[in-house]
C-alpha positions in Angstrom: 0.0 0.0 -0.1 1.2 3.2 -1.1 -0.4 5.2 2.0 -0.7 8.2 -0.5 2.8 8.4 -0.7 4.8 8.7 -4.3 7.8 6.9 -2.8 5.8 4.5 -1.2 4.4 3.4 -5.0 7.7 4.0 -6.5 9.3 1.0 -4.1 5.8 -1.2 -5.2 6.4 -1.0 -8.7 10.2 -1.5 -8.1 9.5 -5.1 -6.4 6.6 -5.8 -8.9 9.7 -5.2 -11.6 11.5 -8.0 -10.4 8.7 -10.1 -9.5 7.1 -12.9 -11.8 3.5 -10.7 -11.4 1.3 -11.2 -14.9 -0.5 -8.1 -14.4 -1.3 -5.4 -12.0 -4.3 -3.3 -10.6 -2.9 0.1 -9.4 -4.9 3.5 -7.9 -2.4 6.0 -8.7 -1.2 8.3 -6.0 -1.7 12.0 -5.9 -3.5 11.2 -9.1 -4.4 15.2 -9.6 -0.7 15.6 -10.5 2.0 14.0 -13.0 3.8 10.9 -11.3 7.4 11.0 -10.7 7.4 7.7 -11.4 6.5 7.5 -14.7 10.1 6.0 -16.1 8.7 2.7 -13.5 5.9 2.7 -15.8 7.3 2.8 -19.1 9.4 -0.4 -17.8 6.5 -2.2 -16.7 5.4 -1.6 -20.4 8.8 -2.5 -21.6 8.5 -6.0 -19.9 5.5 -6.7 -20.9 3.3 -6.2 -17.6 0.3 -5.3 -17.8 -1.7 -2.8 -15.8 -4.8 -0.8 -15.5 -6.0 2.0 -13.2 -8.4 1.9 -10.8 -10.5 5.2 -9.5 -7.4 7.5 -11.9 -5.1 8.0 -14.2 -2.2 9.8 -14.5 -1.7 12.5 -16.9 1.8 11.5 -18.0 0.4 7.5 -18.1 -0.9 6.2 -21.3 -2.7 3.1 -19.5 -6.0 2.0 -19.1 -8.0 3.1 -16.5 -11.3 1.8 -15.0 -13.2 5.2 -13.2 -16.4 6.4 -11.9 -18.0 9.3 -13.2 -17.2 11.2 -9.9 -18.7 14.9 -11.1 -22.0 12.6 -12.3 -22.2 11.1 -9.3 -21.5 14.0 -7.5 -23.9 16.3 -9.4 -26.4 13.9 -8.7 -25.6 13.5 -5.1 -26.1 17.5 -4.9 -28.7 17.9 -6.9 -31.1 15.4 -4.6 -29.7 17.3 -1.9 -31.6 20.7 -3.1 -34.5 18.3 -4.5 -34.7 17.7 -0.6 -35.3 21.2 0.1 -30.9 22.4 1.1 -30.0 25.7 0.1 -26.8 25.7 1.9 -24.9 22.6 0.9 -21.2 22.3 2.0 -18.8 20.6 0.4 -15.2 18.9 1.6 -12.9 17.8 -1.2 -9.5 16.9 -1.1 -7.3 18.7 -3.8 -4.5 16.3 -4.5 -6.7 13.2 -6.1 -8.6 13.7 -9.8 -11.7 12.0 -7.6 -12.0 15.4 -5.3 -11.6 17.7 -8.5 -14.4 16.2 -10.1 -16.6 15.8 -6.9 -15.7 19.5 -6.7 -17.3 19.8 -10.7 -20.2 17.8 -9.9 -21.3 20.0 -6.8 -20.6 23.1 -8.7 -22.3 22.9 -11.4 -25.0 21.2 -10.0 -25.6 24.4 -7.9 -25.5 27.1 -10.2 -27.8 24.8 -12.4 -29.9 25.3 -9.6 -29.4 28.4 -9.7 -27.9 28.5 -6.2 -25.0 30.5 -4.9 -21.7 28.7 -4.8 -20.2 29.8 -1.8 -16.1 30.2 -1.4 -16.5 29.7 2.8 -18.8 26.2 2.7 -16.0 24.8 0.0 -13.4 23.2 2.1 -9.7 21.2 0.1 -7.3 19.2 1.8 -4.8 16.7 0.6 -2.6 13.8 1.9 0.8 14.7 3.4 3.8 12.6 3.3 5.0 13.7 7.0 4.1 11.5 9.6 0.8 12.2 11.6 -1.2 12.9 8.3 -4.4 11.1 9.7 -4.3 13.2 12.3 -3.9 16.4 10.2 -6.4 16.0 8.0 -9.3 15.1 10.6 -7.8 18.3 12.3 -8.7 20.3 9.3 -12.1 18.5 9.0 -12.9 19.1 12.6 -12.0 22.8 12.1 -14.0 23.1 8.7 -17.3 21.4 9.8 -17.1 23.7 13.4 -16.5 26.6 11.5 -19.7 25.1 8.9 -22.1 23.0 10.1 -23.9 25.8 11.9 -24.5 27.7 8.5 -25.2 24.8 6.3 -27.9 22.4 6.5 -26.1 19.6 4.6 -21.9 18.7 3.7 -21.0 16.8 1.0 -17.7 14.8 2.0 -15.0 13.2 -0.2 -15.2 9.9 1.4 -17.1 8.0 3.6 -13.7 8.0 6.0 -14.1 11.8 6.5 -18.2 11.4 6.8 -17.9 9.1 9.7 -15.7 10.9 11.3 -17.8 14.0 10.5 -21.0 12.1 12.0 -19.5 10.8 14.6 -18.1 14.0 16.4 -20.2 17.1 15.2 -23.8 15.3 14.3 
């Protein structure tokens, strides 16, 4: 597991280059950005080790990817909340993964299509860090955002279930 660290992804890929694997299913690390591990992916291709990305891919690596339509799913979620009567909907998104960016775009699209204001103070961004204690910092950011925003909005869209469960456990 990479734990969202590019260096761990590199170690994993290097191990796979010297193993007898038949193929790889990979979820990219910090997929919002081009990977510095591009050369390792080229070596996999050269050795004819097939790989496919799930949930994301990299702009500088040409490979098949199986992905959700995160933008559409987020749009539909936001639209359901609007139809349920919510007008002040906050969003907490991850900036270093394409899923977070696409989920944000779907959220904004739905608000705009329903003529609701996109309130920047209702939007929170976080990313994974390569430093020890990253989970603690991420939760501290989510805590600060939730404390600041929950009294002002009627709904909060979270990047994933881990963040949502953390907020529900501590604030709702």
